[in-house]
N, C-alpha and C positions, 0 to 999 in steps of 0.2 A: 955796716950796710946802714944807713941813716933814714928818718922817714921818707926824706926830698926823691931818696935813691928807691925808695920803694916805689913811693909813688910811680915812676917815670917806668920803674921795670912794668907796672901795674898796666900802664897808659900803654906801652910798646907792648904788652901782648894780647891787648885790646885790638891794637892795631894788627897784630899777626893774624888775629880770628877774619878780619878783612879780608888781607890779603886768600888766607889758607879758603874763604868762600867765593871768592872772587872767580883765585886760581881752579876752583871745582866745577865753577858755573863756566867758564870759559871753555874747558875742556871738554865738557860734556854737551854743550849748546854750539861752541863753538863760533861763528859768526851767520848762523841759518836765522838767530832771531830779528824779529822789524828792528833796525837800529832806535825809533823811540822806546821799543821797550825795554831794550838793555838799557840806555842811559835815563831814561824817564823814570824808570820801575825798577829795576835789578840792581843796578847801582848805587841809587839813593836806598834801597835797602838794606843791602851788603855793606854798605862804607857808614852809614848813618848809623844802625839799630846799635852796633854797637862803642861808639858814642855814645850816643844816648844814654848806655844804659852803664857808662863808667861815670859820668855824669851827674846822674841823678843817684848813683850809689856810692861817689870818692867827694865830689864838689859841692858844693852849696848854694854856688850860684843857676839861676835861669841856662836852658840850653844854650840861647844868643848869645847873651854875655861870656859866659865859658868858652865859647869860639869865636869871641869878638866880630860877631856881625850886628853891630852896635848903628844909632842914630846918631852918635858927635863924628859933628864936619863930614853929614854925609854928604854934603854938595863937593866938597873939593877931593874928596875921596873918589866920586864918582868923574868929575873932572880930568882927574889926574890917570885914572885908570885907564879913561877912555881914548888918553893921549900917548901913552904909551902900549896901550893895545892897539889901536890904530897905527903904529909904528911897526906893531908886527903884522899886521894885517896888510900894511902894504909892503911890507919888506915879501911875504909870500907871494903877492902879486909880481912884485920886482924880478924875484927867483924865477917865475914861473914864465914871464916874458920873454928874459934872460935865454932860460933854453929852447923855448917854441917859437919865439920871436912873434907872438902875442899875447894874448889874453886868452884863453879857452876854460872860462870855468865850470867847473863840472857840473853832469846833467842834473837838474833838480826838479825841471816840469811845471816851473809856474810859480806864480805867487803864491799858493799853498804849501806849495812844498820846500818854497824857496822860506817863509815864514814858519816852518817845522823846523829847516835846518837852522833857523835864530834860536829858538826855542832851546831844542837839542843842545846847544853849544853851550848855551847859558845854563842849564837842566845841569848836566854833564861837568862844569866849573866849577857850580857850588856841591855838590857830593863832592869831590876829589878837595878841595880849597877844605872845605871845613876838615877834611878827615887829615890832610895834609898839613895845611897851614894853621888854621884855628884849633884844632888835634893834639898832635904832634909838634911843629914845628914851637908854637907858643908854651908850653910845656919843657919841651926841650931848653928852650932858652930861658926859663924860669928858671931852670936848677942849677944850669952852667954859669950863666951871663955871659956867654962868650959867642956872639954872634956869627962868628967865622965857622967853627965846631957846630954849631947848632944847625945851621942853614945848610950845611956840608950834608951833615946826617941826613936830613928831613928831604935832602931833593936825593940821596940815595933813597930814601926806600921810597917817595915821589916816582923814583925811575924802577923799581919793583914793582909798584904798582902796576905799571905799562905793561913787563913781559908777558903775562896771559894776553892780552887782547894783538899785543905787537906778533907776537909766533904763533896766534890761530886766525890772525886776517890772511888771507890768500893775496890781497892786494898790493901788502907790506911785506917788500922781500927785497933781495940784493941790497945796491946800494940805497934807494931809497928807504929800507930799515935803518940801515946806520945813519941815513939823516935827521929822521924819525928822533931817533935814540938818543944824539945829540942834540938835539933841539929842543928835547922835552928834559935834560938834562938843565940846558943853559935858560930855559923858562921856569925852570924850579927856581933856580937860583935867585934870576931878575924878582921874580915875584915874594920872594922868600926873604928877600931884604926892604924893597918896597913895604911888605907888610909889617916887618920888627920895626920901619921907620916909622908909617902912618898910624899901628895900630888898630886897623878897621879890615875885617875882610872884605869889603866889599873891592879893593883895591887888586887884590888878586885874582879876585873870580870874575871883575871887567876882568882886566886884562889877558886872564888863561880863557874868556868865552870869547875874545875875539880872537885870539891863537887855534883855537877850536875851530871858527868860521875860516879863518882862514886855509886849515886843510882841505874843509869839506871841500870848500870852492876850485880850491886850485891844486889839486891834488888827486 
């Protein structure tokens, strides 16, 4: 086993630490805590602490550069992310319109609550994309050089990260559970390819945030 393979295995071990702690957190608390506490406090701590520790221990780059959260081509990356993210958002809106015959937004109780939903959508996206794309996918692709295998494996790991919440949320069940599982996997494929093309984590973060927002508003 060469040094690169050793580095990849170590990276996957640190990813597994995040998954184990996240699964334990979900098993213990379920969905009983406020969503802002889940997404803006617990998730960043559980997802990003192992990533930061790995980078500080095994790599010489700064954290932001190590996960490709960089400022080069920022304007074009943000614009591109908003266009693709807007497509995901409009797709969710269209699906709801077809299913219900109208647009029935989920209850969010005024401007402040709506603003909080936007913050939560981006906060959750940042944590998940740093772990899944900036940490895992970047290093898988660096080792193999194969886009398809890297994207597939990273998307599979991304899917595993969502199993704890999918099976602990009483509001997600039956056909909706299958729909969300498939959409999560397709989302991961899409943002993974775009991340490898743009080499800037802002693209998947924005797309993912728009996807999260559509889930909160239309499901």
